[in-house]
N, C-alpha and C positions, 0 to 999 in steps of 0.2 A: 502270057507269061505265067509260069507256075507259081502258086501261092506258097508252096512249101520250100522256102529258101533256107539255105544253111548258114544262119548267123545267129548270134546270141539273142537271148530274150532281152528286149530293150523297153519293156512296157512302162516301167516306172520313169526311166529317163525321158521318154517322149512325152509322158504326161506332166512331168514336173511336179513341183510342190509349191506350197504357199507358206512363206515365212511370216510369223507373227512378230509384232513390235518387241515382245519379250524373249524373242529368240527361238521359240518353238516352231517346228516344222510340221505342217499337215499335209498328208499325201493326197493328191487328187485321185479320182476314180474315173469310171465311165459308166454311161447310162444304159438303161434297159434298151433303149433305141440303138445304141451302138452295138450291144450284144445281139440283137435281132439282125442288124444289118450284117454283122461279121459272120453269124451263123448261116444267114441266107447265102452270103457270098461263098462260103466254104462249101455249102451243100450243092450249089449250082456248079462250082468247080468240079466236085466229085462226079456229079452227074455227067458233065460235059467231057471230062478227062478220063473217067472210069477207073479212078484210083483213089485211095484214102489220102487225107491230108493230116498233118499233125498241128500245123499253125496256119493262120490266115491273116494277110495283111490288109489294112483298112485305114483310110483317112477319114477323120471326123470333120463335121461342118466347122469346127473351130480351127481346122488346119493341123491338128495333131496326128501324127502317123502312129498307128499301133500295130502290134503283131500279137495276136492273141491264140491261145491253145485251143484246139478243136477237140471236143469231147464227144464220146459215144457215137462214132460215125457208123452209118449203115447206108448201103447203096445197091442198086442194081441198075439195069437198063431202063427201068420205069420211073424210079423216084430215088431221092437221096434224103438223108436226115442226120443232123448233127446239132450240137449244142455248144454255147459259149458261156462261161460262168461269169456272173456280175461281180465286179470288184468296185465297191463304193469308196474306196480309199479310206480316209479317216472321217467320212461322213456317217453319222448314225442312221443308215438307211435300212429298213426292214427287208429290202430285196437284196441286201449284200450277201453273196454266196449262192444265190439261186441260179439254176440253169435255164437259159432261155433257148429253146429249141426252134429250128427252122426245118421244114420239110418242103422240098421242092419237087415238083413233078411236071411233066410236059402236058400241055393241053392244046386243043385244036385252035382256040381263039388266040390271035397274036396279042403280044404285049405282056406286061407283068401284072399278074392279079394277086392281090394281097388279102389274106383272111386271118382272123384270129382263132386259135384253137383252145385246147385245154388250159385253163388258168388265166386266160386273157379275157377281160371283162367285155360287156357289150353295152352300148348306150341305149337306155331306156326312156330318157326324158330330154325335151328340147332345151336349148340354152347353151350348149357346149359348142366347141368348134368342129364337131363331128355330127352327122345326121343320126337320128333315131334309127336303131336297128344295126348300125355299123359296129365293127369291132373297135375297141378302145385303144386304137393305135393312132397316136396324135399326128397331125399333119407334118411336123418336122421329121419325126422318125419314119414316117411313110416315105417322104422324099429321100431321106438318108438311105433306106433299104433300097430303093429303086436306083439311086445313084451308084450304090455298091454293086448292082447286078447288070446294069444296061450294057456295058461292054462285054459282058460274058454270054449274053443271050444269042443263041444262034440266029441267024438271018430267017425271017418269016416263020419264027417259032414263038409259041406262047408258053408261059410257065405259070404255075400257080404256087404261091409261097404261103404256107400256113405257119404262123408264129404260135408257140405254146409255152407255158410256164407251169410245169407240174407243181401242184401245191399252191398255185397262185390264188385260187378261190379261198383257201383258208387265210392266206396272208392278207388278202384284200379286206378282211373283217377288221383289221387293224388300221385301216385308212379310212378316208372320207368318201371313197368312191360311192358307197351306197347312197350317201346323202346327195351327191352329185348326180344320181341317176345312172351310175355305172354298176351293173349287176354281174356276178359270175366270175369275177377275177379281177386281176391288176390292169393297170394301164400301161401302155409302152410309151415312155416318156423320153424327153430330152431335146433341147433346142440346139445346144453346141455339141452334143454327144459326149461331154466331159462333166463329171460331178465334181463341183467345188465343195470343199469341207464346210459344213454348216454348223460347227460349234457356235453357239450364241455369243459367247465371250469372244471368240476369234473374230467373228463377223463384226461385232460392235467396234473392237479395237481397230480393225482394218478400216471400217466405215469412217471413224472420226478423224482418221488421218487425212481424209479428203479436204476437210475444212481449212487448216492452215495452209495447204497447197493452193486453195482457191484464193485465199486472202493474200498469199504471196504473190499471185498473179495480178493483184490489184482489184479483185472483185469484192465489193462491200455488200451486195445483194446476192443471195444464193437461191438455187432451185433445188428442192429435195424431191426426189422421185423414187418409187418403190424398187425398180429394177432396171436391167439393161434395156428391155423394150421401151419402158417409159422414157429413159435417157435418150435413146435414139430418136424417139418421137418428138421430145422437147427440143432437141438440136435440129433434126432435119425438117420437121414440120412447123414447129413454132418459131424457128430461127434463133433460139436462145444459144448463147455462147457456150461451147463445150466445157470450158474452164469453170464455169459457174454452176453447171448442172452436176449435182452429186447423187449418188445412189444412197438410200437410206434403208433398203430391204423392208422389213416390217417394223422397224425400230423408230417409229415417228417421234415418240417422246424422247427417246435417248438422244436422237440427233437434234432435236429442238434444244434440250438441255445442253448439249455440247455446243451448239451455235451460240447460246447465251454466254457459256463460259468463254468463248473466243471473241466475244464482243460484237457479233453479228447483229445487225439491227433490222434487216429486212430479209424475208424468205418468202418464196412461193412454193407451196405444196402442188406438184404437178404429177398426175397419174391416173390410173383406172378408176372409174366409178366404184368398182367393187371394193377397192382398198380405202379410198378417201371418203367413202360414205360412213365408214366406221368412225373416222375422226370427227365427223359432224355429231356422232352419237357419243363422243367423249372417250372413245377407245384409242389408245396410243401405242398398243402393240397389235399390229393388224393380223397377226398370224392366227389362222382359224382355230388352233388349238387354245389360243388365249381367249379369244372372244369372237363370235360370229353372229352379229345381229344385223347384217347387211339388209336382208329383206324387211326386217321389222323397222329399221331406221327409214329406209326408202318408202316404205308403206306409210309411215307417220308423216313424212314431208308431203307425199302425194295426197294423202287424205286432207291435210291442212289446206292444200290448194283447191279442195272441192271435188276430188276424184270419186266417181261412183264406186259402190260397194263391189261390183264386179271387178274393177281394176285393182282394188286393194286385195281382193282374194287371189287374183292372178299373180300379183307380185308376191304374196305370202307363199304361194304354192309353186313358185318357180324354182329352178335349179340355181340360176345365177341372176344378179340384179340386172346384168347387161341384157338378159333375155327379155326384160320388161321395158326396155328403152323405147322400142318402136310403139308399143301399146300407149305408153305416156305420151309420146308425141302425137299419136293419132287422136288422143283425147284433147289435144290443144293445151297441154300442161308442161311445155318445155321449160317454163319458168322454175319448175321443180329443181332442176339441175343447178341453176344458179343460186337458188335458195340454199341448197345443200353445200355448195361452195362457200358461200358466205358464212354459214354455221360452222364449217369446217375451220375456217379462218378465225373465227371468234373463239372457238374451243382451243385452237393452237395458241392464240395470244394469251388466253387465260392460263394455259399450261406454262407459257414462258413468263409468267408473272407481268404480262403486258409491257415487257421490255423489248420484244421483237414484234414489228409489224409483219403480218402474215396475209398473204393473198392465196387463192386456191384456183386451180384449173383442173377440171375433170375431163378425161379422155375416154372414148370408147376403145374397143380392142385394136381398131385400125389407126388410132391416133387422132380422129376427128374430135373437135372440141364439143362437148356436151354442154358445159356451163362454165362460168367464171364469175368472180366478183370484181368489184371496182378497184380493190387494192391490188389484185392480180394485174389489172390493167396498168395501174400506176407504177409498180415495181417492174412489171415486164417492159414497159416503155423505156425505163432506164437501161435495160439489158438488150434492147433492140428487138424485142419480140414483135411478131407480125400481129399487131394488135387488131387488124380487120377481121380476124377469124375468132376473136374472143368475144361471145355474146355475154351480156349481163343486164340484170333489171334491178332498178332500185326497189 
């Protein structure tokens, strides 16, 4: 079916908006991953149909249907090229307004082959979700691009898709990409395909509304987790009840203080090692721009357990703390993770003036439990947690 259908632009209506408690409305946007998928779909459509497009239709992983304007189209019988402009909504995103280009060409090898071009970074260090040497197009956007193209690829035909962002290398200097080992440009990001407005005040006001809702459902013990992935892992892997699992984003201290105001007496902090190791070091806003001592804190706890100098240097030189997990386990120092969990709980109890009992569960990227403390077992038991998968050491 042709992508260039004759109907009104409905981008904002299909994305919707987010209304704050004070009545303000923040507009959602769409990710660089969505832009790349839309541009690639438009480019392939032009190559197959042999005609230019003005708009391209796309469904995001979140189920939102978009119709986006196609910019700078070029095509002939061998290749096609076009762009889609990033709209971050009311999110203060440095990529807002950039053009994400996709070039599509036929190749002899069957399938969809994805590459990064100008302005798209390349992974230079281990520890990320992509192998060293690959283009910094994250796994979810890669899948989104391929899903957008698969029905259009001619039978027994191969295509090469090159994603580029002119000016991306310059913009990347304003990000943490170089610290993460991504050089030469921006990352293509986005799990849901949609950008939620990230005003700090807006997020905090929205997050705190979860607490009275949970109390209204009868939960007196709550679980705070950094984001959507942590929430789904807590529910699906640990068996914690959805009504008791609340997202806290980076605002650990703010949500603990809010729990205190609402009279909550027990909390489990449940989430990735990379986030909660910061709490063990007394950091209660875990955004990397506020404080980023993940490696230093993990190294300190590992050293206290008798780790050799080589392991400490590996932790300090790594891109992410998750990248050091296997090495810590190979050294027989799994106890480190539950020591960090216990320290995180104690720091959080101190932050709440010892009026909230806190337990901590540390997860890896896939949701496997790395460590937990005794209080997490006790609180989790009341909530029906699968305690058999929670290791801890006194």
